[in-house]
C-alpha angles and dihedrals in degrees: 000000000000089000091055092050090048092050093049090049095047099040109020099046096054092048093050093043092051090049089051095050092047086079092061135074098250102181119151090251095052093045092046090054090048094243125105116182119227108239102166116208097351092106090055092045089053093049097047095044092054112099091208090062092054091049090051091051091050091049091049092051092046095050093042091053092044094050093042092053093042096051097037094060 
């Protein structure tokens, strides 16, 4: 049981905290001043409207499929 609590604390908390802060404007200036503005889904809109992100996802899927098929034969 202590190992489960430790794993939740060491893995679960950082994942949930990063999801929480993804809704804020976390620039170096805003963090340095101690104020991060809540911007909602604007970070996600910026990521998914960026063509470079879609190219990276396509490359990831291509190489994952290639390596999976290559090493599974």
